[in-house]
N, C-alpha and C positions, 0 to 999 in steps of 0.2 A: 191170522194176525190179530193181536189184541187191539181193540179200539182204544185210542188215546182218550183220556179223561181231561177235557179242557179246564175243568175246575182245578184238578190237581196240578196241571201244567201251569195255570195262572198263579196258584199258591206258591209254586216252586220259585216263581220270579220274585217273590217277596225277599228272598235271600239276596237279591241284587240291589235292594233299596238301601239308601244311606242309613247309617247307624246314628244313634243319638250322639251329640257332642261328647267328647271324652270327659269333660267336667261333670256332666250328668251321670255318666256311668260310674265315675270314681266316687261321686257323692253317694250314689246308691250303695256302692260297696262299703263305704264307711259307715253308713247307717245300719248295716247288718251287724256291726260290732257295738254292743251296748256301752262300751267304754269310750266311744267317740265323743269328743267335746267340740263346742262351737268354734274354737280357734282352728281345729283341724279342717273343718268344713270351709272356713274362711280362706285358709291357705290354699286349698285345692281350687276354689273358685277364682282365686287371683290369676290363675293360668288363662282364664278367658274373660278378659275385662269387658268385652262387648256384652256377653250374656249377663255378667254380674251387674253391669250398669242397668240393664233392663229389669232384672229381678228387683234391684233396689228402687227403681222407678215405680214398679207395681206395689212394692211393700209400702212406699210412702204415698200411695194414692188414697183418695177418700174412702175407697172400699175397705181398707184395713184400719184407717183412722188412728194411726199411732201418734199420740200427742207429742209434738215437737219433732217428729220424724226420726229416722236413723240414717247414719252415714256408712255403716259397715254391715256386712252379712252377719258377723258375730253378734252385733246388737240386735239385728232383725230376728235372729234365732231366739234370743232371750225374750223377745216380745211375743213372737208367733209360734215358736216351737220348731223342732226339726221337720216334722211331717209337712207342715204348711209351707215352709221354705222349699222343701224338696218338690212339692207339688207345683209351686210357682215355677221352679226351675224346669220341671218337665213340661209345663204348659208353654213356657217361652221357647224351649227347644223344639217342640212340635210345631209351634207357629212359625218358627224359622224354617223348619222342614217344609212347611206348606208354601213357602215363598220360592221354592226351587223350580218353579215352572210347572206346567201340566195341570191347569185348573179344570180341564176336561168338561167344559161347558157350564161349570158352576160359577155363579157370581160369588167370589170368595168373601167379599164384604158381607153379603147376605148369609153365606155359610157360617162365618164366624159370629155374626149377630145371633144366629140360631144357637150355635154352640155355647155362646156366652150366656144366652137366656137360660139354657138347660143347666149350665153351671150354677148360676145364681138361684134358680128354682130348686135345684137339688139340695143346695145348702139350706135354703129356707125350709124345705120339707124336712130335712134332717133335724133342724131346730124344733119344728112343730111336733115331730115324731119322737123327740127325746133322745136322739143319738148322742153318744158320749162325746164325739168330736165332729160336729156337723161340717166344719171347715174342710174335712177330708173329702167331702162329697163334691167340692168345687171342681177339682181336677177330673173326677170321674165324669161329671156332666160336660165339662169343656172338651174332653177327648173321646166322648162316646162314639163319635162318627169317624174315628181315626181311619177305619178301613176305606172310607171314601177317598181320603187323601192318598192312601196306598194304591187304590184302583186308578186314581188320576195320574199316578206316576207310571204304573206298569202296564196300563191298558187305556191310554189316553183317549184314542179315537173311539173305541167301543164304549167306554164309560160315558163319553160325551153323548153318544147316541142314546144310552140308557137314560140319562138326565133329560134329554129332549123328548124321548118317548114317554117318560113319566109325566112330564108337564103337559104334553099334547093330549095324552089319553086319560089323564087324571087317575093314574095308577100309582101304587107305592113303588119307590125306587127299587126295592128288593124284587118286586115282580118283573120290572124292566130288566134288571140285572140277569135274572134267570132266563127270560125270553131271549136275551142276546148271548147266552152261554157264558156269562161272567160268574165268578164266585160271589156269594153274598158278601156285602161290605162288612157285616159284623164278623163273618168268618175270617176274612182277610185282616181285619183289625185285631182279632184275637191272636193270629199268627204273628203279626207285627209287634204287638204288645209283649208277646212271649219272647220274641227275638231281642227286644229292647230290655227285657228283664224288668218290666214295670211291676209294681206291687200287685199282689193277687186281687185286691179290691178293684184296682183300675182295670186289670185284665177281665174280671168278671163283668163289669159294667160295659166295657167295649165289646166283648164277644157275646153277651147274653141279653142285650137290651131289646131284642126282638123275639126271644123265646118265651113260651108260656110257662107259668109257674111249675106245673107238673113236670115238664121236661127239664127245667132248670134244676129241680130238686134231685135229678139223677146225675147231674154233671157238675154242680157247684155246691160247695159246702154250705150248710144251713146258716152259719154265721155271716155269710156274705149276701144272703138273700135280701135283707132289708136295704142294703146299699143299691142293689140292682133295682129293687122295687122303686126306690126314691128317684133314680135316674129315669126309669120308664115313665113314672108319673110326671116328672119334670118335662120330659120330651113331649108327652101327650099335651100338657098344658101349653107349651110353647107352640106346638103345631096348631092347636085349636085357636090360639090367639094370634096366629100368623106372625110370630116373632122370627124374622129372618126366613131363609129358604135353604133347607138342607138337601135339596135335590128333588123333592116332590112337593105337591101342594095338598096332600091328604090331611083331613081333619079326623084323626082317630077317635074312637069312643073312649070314654073314661072307664077304666076297669074298677068296678065297685068292690070286688073282692080284694084287689090290691090295696085300695084305699083303706079298707077295713083292717088289712094286715098291718098297715102302718099306724093304725089307731087314729085316723083322721076322720073328720066329718065335713059336710058340705060347707059349713061356715069357714072351716080352715082353708078350703080351696079358694074361696072368695078373698080371704085375707092374704093368701099366698100371691094371688094375682096382683093385688094392690101393692104389696111389698116389693114384688119383682120390678115394677116400674121404677121405683126409687133406686134399688140396688143395681139395676142394669145401667142406669145413668152414672152411678158412682164407679162402675167397673169399665167404662168405655176406654180407659187408659190401656186396657188389653188390646183393643182394636187399633189404638194409636201405634202399637208396635208394628202393625202391618201397613201403616200409612193409610188406614181405612178412613175415608171421609164420611163419618156417620154422625 
């Protein structure tokens, strides 16, 4: 009799997880059509006033600093563009998903503090590295640990043990997951991102942020590598500076080759850390969506 693979069994359960809200799926479909206009996006989002209200709250936050503010999605798109509005919508949708119970031993306030730190740092790194649209990195950083939310839903008790073991023994959460027979959270996140039909850049950041560069080059297209590098560096900076708690307390080493690939120097890293503090403060409205008292 063939031995069952617990990892494959666990991944199969991802199919039972909730899908993204219909409005997010429909907006993603519209954005595949180059002829889509802001009014069409606005009409679709009217179907979910709760999410639309939260998206507008974020758009009008100090983080985006739109002079005079905006009252409609259509106007928000004209200021920030389709991609930024879609990424805010995805971020709101996933944060709502995380509220459905199953924190699995994680302090969700600290989890989202870390995720928000990585989001902010990713965008700053993108600016420093000369990315065409650094704002696209915010959602990649915010959702890089999506797989942990998935494990918290589908294997609540065992993932809770993994978090406790990682903290107690001072080991990476991925090691604790493996020791307990769980699939790696980045692998789960990748499956979930594919199921939700997230953009390829988001899928790459979610599923590849723990892979080394050589292995990534065999699985991810070259044009997506800089975005993954930016998220990896942002994650490292946040962990080294203890911004939130993503499930373990490891302080990873800086990858000097990665830093060189992004065209950054040591002085950039110091300035990124300083700018992060200001931007994280501006972005705390994201945590307000969860009722997080931060």
